[in-house]
C-alpha positions, 0 to 999 in steps of 0.5 A, spaced: 500 500 500 502 506 498 505 511 503 500 517 501 494 512 501 495 510 508 496 517 510 490 520 507 486 514 509 488 515 516 487 523 516 480 522 513 478 517 518 480 521 523 476 527 520 470 522 519 470 520 527 471 527 529 466 530 524 461 525 526 462 527 534 461 534 532 454 533 528 452 529 534 454 534 539 451 540 535 444 536 534 444 535 542 445 542 543 440 544 538 435 540 542 437 543 548 438 550 546 445 550 548 452 553 544 452 550 537 457 548 533 458 553 527 456 550 520 463 553 517 466 548 522 462 542 520 464 544 512 471 544 514 471 537 517 467 535 511 472 538 506 478 535 510 475 528 509 470 527 514 464 528 509 462 521 508 461 519 515 458 526 517 453 525 511 450 518 514 451 521 521 446 527 519 441 522 516 441 518 522 440 523 527 436 528 522 440 534 523 441 539 517 437 535 513 433 541 510 439 544 508 441 543 501 448 545 502 449 539 507 445 534 503 448 536 496 455 538 498 457 532 503 456 527 498 459 531 493 465 532 497 465 524 499 465 522 492 471 527 491 475 524 497 473 517 494 476 518 487 482 521 491 483 515 495 483 511 489 488 515 485 493 515 491 492 507 491 494 506 484 
């Protein structure tokens, strides 16, 4: 396995887990009217590699599902990440 592929995969997994925790935290805080995680932060974590798991997490807990930027942008980012991983693996 190429070294760059391993690094990208580890980075994407890290951002996926951290981003999903942020999505769940933001959902909890939204329900309880506490301090919210900014949308910009969620987009940054998605763009850095966490988009796929964050998208599934949003769908699972019904968070940000009415926002087109999240429902279209995150699958698009995930597709780019998958292509990037594929290209680095070759």
